C-alpha positions as CSV (number, residue, x, y, z in Angstrom):
1,X,21.3,-8.9,17.5
2,X,18.7,-9.2,14.8
3,X,15.0,-9.1,15.4
4,X,15.0,-12.8,14.5
5,X,17.3,-13.4,17.5
6,X,15.1,-11.3,19.7
7,X,12.1,-13.3,18.6
8,X,13.8,-16.5,19.4
9,X,14.7,-15.2,22.9
10,X,11.1,-14.1,23.4
11,X,10.0,-17.6,22.4
12,X,12.3,-19.0,25.1
13,X,10.9,-16.5,27.6
14,X,14.0,-14.3,27.7
15,X,13.8,-10.5,27.8
16,X,14.0,-8.7,24.5
17,X,14.9,-5.1,24.1
18,X,13.5,-2.8,21.4
19,X,16.1,-2.3,18.7
20,X,17.2,-0.7,15.6
21,X,19.2,-2.3,12.8
22,X,20.5,-0.7,9.6
23,X,21.4,-2.4,6.4
24,X,25.0,-1.6,5.4
25,X,24.5,-1.9,1.6
26,X,21.6,0.5,1.1
27,X,19.5,3.0,3.0
28,X,17.2,0.7,5.0
29,X,16.5,0.5,8.7
30,X,14.2,-1.5,10.9
31,X,13.2,-0.5,14.5
32,X,11.1,-2.6,16.8
33,X,9.1,-1.7,19.8
34,X,6.6,-3.7,21.9
35,X,3.0,-2.5,21.8
36,X,0.7,-4.2,24.3
37,X,0.4,-7.9,25.1
38,X,2.0,-9.9,22.3
39,X,2.2,-7.0,19.9
40,X,5.3,-5.6,18.1
41,X,5.6,-2.6,15.9
42,X,8.3,-2.9,13.2
43,X,9.1,0.5,11.7
44,X,10.8,0.3,8.3
45,X,12.4,3.2,6.6
46,X,14.3,3.5,3.4
47,X,14.2,1.2,0.4
48,X,12.7,-2.3,0.4
49,X,14.3,-3.9,-2.7
50,X,16.0,-7.1,-3.7
51,X,18.9,-6.4,-1.3
52,X,16.9,-5.6,1.8
53,X,13.7,-7.7,1.4
54,X,15.4,-10.9,2.5
55,X,16.3,-9.4,5.9
56,X,12.8,-7.9,6.3
57,X,11.2,-11.3,5.4
58,X,13.5,-13.2,7.9
59,X,12.8,-10.8,10.7
60,X,9.0,-10.7,10.1
61,X,8.8,-14.5,10.0
62,X,10.9,-14.8,13.1
63,X,8.5,-12.5,15.0
64,X,5.5,-14.4,13.7
65,X,7.0,-17.8,14.6
66,X,7.5,-16.4,18.2
67,X,3.7,-15.8,18.3
68,X,3.8,-12.0,18.0
69,X,1.1,-9.8,16.4
70,X,3.3,-7.9,14.0
71,X,2.4,-4.4,12.8
72,X,4.8,-3.3,10.0
73,X,4.8,0.5,9.7
74,X,5.8,1.4,6.2
75,X,5.2,5.2,6.5
76,X,9.0,6.0,6.1
77,X,9.6,3.7,3.1
78,X,10.8,5.5,0.0
79,X,10.6,2.5,-2.4
80,X,8.7,-0.8,-2.3
81,X,9.9,-3.2,-5.0
82,X,8.6,-6.6,-6.1
83,X,11.0,-8.4,-3.7
84,X,9.5,-6.3,-0.9
85,X,6.0,-7.2,-2.0
86,X,6.9,-10.8,-2.0
87,X,8.2,-10.5,1.6
88,X,4.9,-9.1,2.6
89,X,3.0,-11.9,1.0
90,X,5.3,-14.5,2.6
91,X,4.6,-12.9,6.0
92,X,0.8,-12.9,5.3
93,X,0.8,-16.6,4.3
94,X,3.2,-17.8,6.9
95,X,1.9,-20.5,9.1
96,X,2.5,-19.3,12.6
97,X,1.1,-19.9,16.1
98,X,-2.5,-18.9,16.6
99,X,-1.5,-16.0,18.7
100,X,0.4,-14.4,15.8
101,X,-0.9,-11.9,13.3
102,X,0.3,-9.5,10.6
103,X,-0.9,-6.1,9.6
104,X,0.6,-3.2,7.7
105,X,0.5,0.6,8.2
106,X,0.6,2.3,4.8
107,X,-0.6,5.7,3.9
108,X,1.9,7.1,1.4
109,X,1.5,6.7,-2.4
110,X,5.0,5.2,-2.6
111,X,3.7,2.2,-0.7
112,X,0.0,2.1,-1.4
113,X,0.3,2.3,-5.2
114,X,2.3,-1.0,-5.6
115,X,-0.1,-2.7,-3.2
116,X,-3.1,-1.5,-5.3
117,X,-1.5,-2.3,-8.7
118,X,-0.8,-5.9,-7.5
119,X,-4.2,-6.3,-5.8
120,X,-2.5,-6.9,-2.5
121,X,-4.6,-4.1,-1.0
122,X,-7.5,-6.5,-1.1
123,X,-5.5,-9.4,0.5
124,X,-3.4,-7.8,3.2
125,X,-4.6,-6.1,6.4
126,X,-3.7,-2.5,5.7
127,X,-4.3,0.4,8.1
128,X,-3.6,4.2,7.8
129,X,-2.1,4.4,11.3
130,X,-0.4,2.2,13.9
131,X,-3.3,2.9,16.3
132,X,-5.8,1.5,13.8
133,X,-3.6,-1.6,13.3
134,X,-3.4,-2.1,17.0
135,X,-7.2,-1.8,17.3
136,X,-7.6,-4.5,14.6
137,X,-5.7,-6.9,16.9
138,X,-7.6,-5.7,20.0
139,X,-4.5,-4.0,21.4
140,X,-5.3,-0.8,23.2
141,X,-3.3,2.2,21.9
142,X,-1.0,3.9,24.3
C-alpha cells in the first residue's frame, strides 16, 4: 500500500499504519509515521532524481489532499536533483485543505545547497530538525 493509499484511507476515516516503501529501480525509500494531531513525518532516504521524484510527489500530494501537515525529513537523502526540487515546489504550491501544511527538514549540504542555489531556501519552510518543523505547525514534540 502506498502512502497515497494510506492518505485516501485517512480521508475516509479508516486507520492508517506507518509504513515504509522502497523504490525497486534505485536506492530510495520513504517511511511515514504520525506525529501529533494531523501531522505526518515522511523520512526519505537515498536519491531523489527523475526516477524517484514522481513517487515522492504523488505521495506528498496525497497526504496534503488528506489534510495532513506533512514534514518531509531529507536528512538521509544522498542526492537531490532538479526533478526532486520540482516535486518539493509542487507540494509547496499544492492547493490542499486548510488543515494541511508542508515543511522540510534539511541540514546536510547535499540537500541544502541545491535549495540555496535555486532560491528555494527563501520560499520553502525549511527546518534543521523534525522537532523544529513540528513546532512550526504547533505540534508538540514527543
